[in-house]
Every structure is written in C-alpha cells, then in structure tokens.
C-alpha positions in Angstrom: -17.9 -48.1 -36.2 -14.6 -49.9 -36.6 -13.6 -52.9 -34.5 -10.7 -51.0 -33.0 -12.9 -48.3 -31.8 -15.2 -50.9 -30.3 -12.3 -52.6 -28.6 -11.1 -49.3 -27.1 -14.6 -48.4 -25.9 -14.9 -51.8 -24.4 -11.7 -51.6 -22.4 -12.3 -47.9 -21.4 -15.7 -48.7 -20.0 -14.9 -51.8 -18.0 -14.5 -50.1 -14.6 -17.8 -48.3 -15.0 -19.5 -51.4 -16.2 -18.1 -53.4 -13.2 -19.5 -50.8 -10.8 -22.9 -50.4 -12.4 -23.4 -53.8 -13.7 -25.8 -55.2 -16.2 -27.6 -52.0 -17.1 -24.6 -50.2 -18.5 -23.5 -53.4 -20.4 -26.9 -53.6 -22.1 -26.8 -49.9 -23.0 -23.3 -50.3 -24.6 -24.6 -53.3 -26.5 -27.6 -51.4 -27.9 -25.4 -48.6 -29.0 -22.4 -50.4 -30.5 -23.7 -53.9 -31.1 -23.1 -57.3 -29.7 -19.5 -58.3 -28.9 -19.9 -61.8 -30.3 -21.1 -60.3 -33.6 -18.2 -57.8 -33.8 -15.7 -60.5 -32.9 -17.1 -62.7 -35.8 -16.8 -59.9 -38.3 -13.0 -60.0 -38.6 -12.9 -61.4 -42.1 -15.4 -58.8 -43.4 -13.5 -56.0 -41.6 -10.2 -57.2 -43.2 -11.8 -57.4 -46.7 -13.0 -53.8 -46.4 -9.6 -52.7 -45.2 -7.9 -54.3 -48.2 -10.4 -52.7 -50.6 -10.2 -49.2 -49.3 -6.6 -48.9 -47.9 -4.3 -49.8 -50.8 -1.1 -51.4 -49.9 -2.1 -52.5 -46.4 -0.4 -55.6 -45.2 -2.6 -58.0 -43.3 -1.9 -61.5 -41.9 -4.6 -63.4 -40.0 -4.1 -66.8 -38.6 -6.9 -69.2 -37.6 -6.8 -72.5 -35.8 -8.9 -75.7 -35.8 -11.9 -75.6 -33.5 -12.1 -78.3 -30.7 -14.9 -79.1 -28.3 -13.9 -81.2 -25.3 -10.8 -82.6 -27.1 -12.7 -83.5 -30.3 -12.2 -81.7 -33.6 -15.2 -79.8 -34.9 -15.2 -80.5 -38.6 -15.1 -77.6 -41.0 -14.8 -74.9 -38.3 -11.8 -72.6 -37.8 -11.5 -69.9 -35.2 -9.6 -66.6 -35.0 -6.1 -67.0 -33.5 -4.1 -63.8 -34.2 -4.0 -60.9 -36.6 -1.2 -58.6 -37.9 -1.7 -55.4 -40.0 0.5 -52.5 -41.1 -0.4 -49.5 -43.3 1.8 -48.9 -46.3 2.4 -45.2 -45.3 3.8 -46.4 -41.9 5.9 -49.0 -43.6 7.3 -46.4 -45.9 7.9 -43.9 -43.1 9.9 -46.5 -41.1 13.0 -46.0 -43.2 13.3 -42.5 -41.8 13.0 -43.6 -38.2 15.6 -44.2 -35.5 16.7 -47.9 -35.3 14.6 -48.5 -32.2 11.2 -50.0 -32.2 8.9 -49.9 -29.1 6.0 -52.3 -28.6 3.1 -51.6 -26.2 0.0 -53.6 -25.6 -3.3 -53.5 -23.9 -5.1 -56.6 -22.6 -8.7 -57.4 -23.5 -11.0 -58.6 -20.8 -13.8 -61.0 -20.0 -14.0 -63.9 -22.5 -11.6 -62.2 -25.0 -8.1 -62.8 -23.6 -6.2 -61.4 -26.5 -3.7 -58.6 -26.4 -3.8 -55.6 -28.8 -0.2 -54.6 -29.6 1.2 -51.6 -31.4 4.8 -51.2 -32.6 6.0 -47.6 -32.8 9.3 -45.9 -33.9 10.4 -42.3 -33.7 11.6 -40.2 -36.6 14.4 -37.6 -36.5 12.0 -35.0 -35.0 10.9 -37.4 -32.3 7.5 -37.8 -33.9 5.9 -41.2 -33.0 5.2 -43.3 -36.1 3.0 -46.4 -35.5 4.5 -49.1 -37.7 2.4 -52.2 -37.1 -0.5 -53.5 -35.1 -1.2 -57.0 -33.9 -4.0 -58.8 -32.1 -2.4 -61.8 -30.4 -3.3 -64.5 -27.9 -3.1 -63.1 -24.3 -0.1 -63.2 -22.1 0.1 -65.7 -19.3 2.5 -65.6 -16.4 2.8 -69.4 -16.8 3.9 -69.1 -20.4 7.5 -68.1 -21.3 6.5 -66.0 -24.3 3.5 -64.6 -26.1 
C-alpha cells in the first residue's frame, strides 16, 4: 500500500481512534504496518516511483539530525518532499493561469502538511499539477 494511502487512512481515522483509543490504533497498525517504518521508507518509495513512473519529478530535502543541541554524526532526517507527474506537467500548459494550493495537516508526532497544487483546464476539469510534503504550519511562523 502506498504511503499516500497510508497517510490518508491515518488522518481519516484519527477521530475514531481518539474515541476508541488503543485497540483501534493497534488494529490499524496490524493491517497497514507501523507508522515509523512507513515514515522511514521514503527513499525506497521514491526509487520505486522513479523506476515505474517515467518522467516523474521528485525533490527531497533532508536535514542534519541533532539530539539536545549536538549533531548526530552520519544521520540525516527527512525535511520535505516535492513530486509532480510528467502527465500533469504536460497538461498544465492547457490550464487557466490560476493555481490553487490546498493542504491537510498530519497529526501526532508527524507535524508535516501534505499540499496539492491544482489548476483547471478550459472545461473546468481539475488537474493536479504537483504535490508536496512540507514542515507543518505554525501560527508563530510568518510562512511555511
């Protein structure tokens, strides 16, 4: 199951999990796997995408890992990810000159935001043009 499907399932089931607690969380983990494992599989997921989706554009940034203000040698952690499918990039030239961006916030220990940029063609069909997984929004920060 893809990481995007797992992220969607995770956010869609949060209210139910909060109400029914530990049992539902364990059941979801047994069916779909551990979130830490999924989160650590980004690089494998990206390699598979590049192999089976010709022309996909992917940019992933990592940052140095710190523990209590000291650098952890040789360790980098996920920071943000951008991807766009070549068919969506090609279709963009037929779209109206307006791009809309929408996002959904991830919860618990993962504070990132999943963004999607969409445009509309002449027939008002919605064309997803790009996706991004970025650091979460904070009301104290002026920008993303």
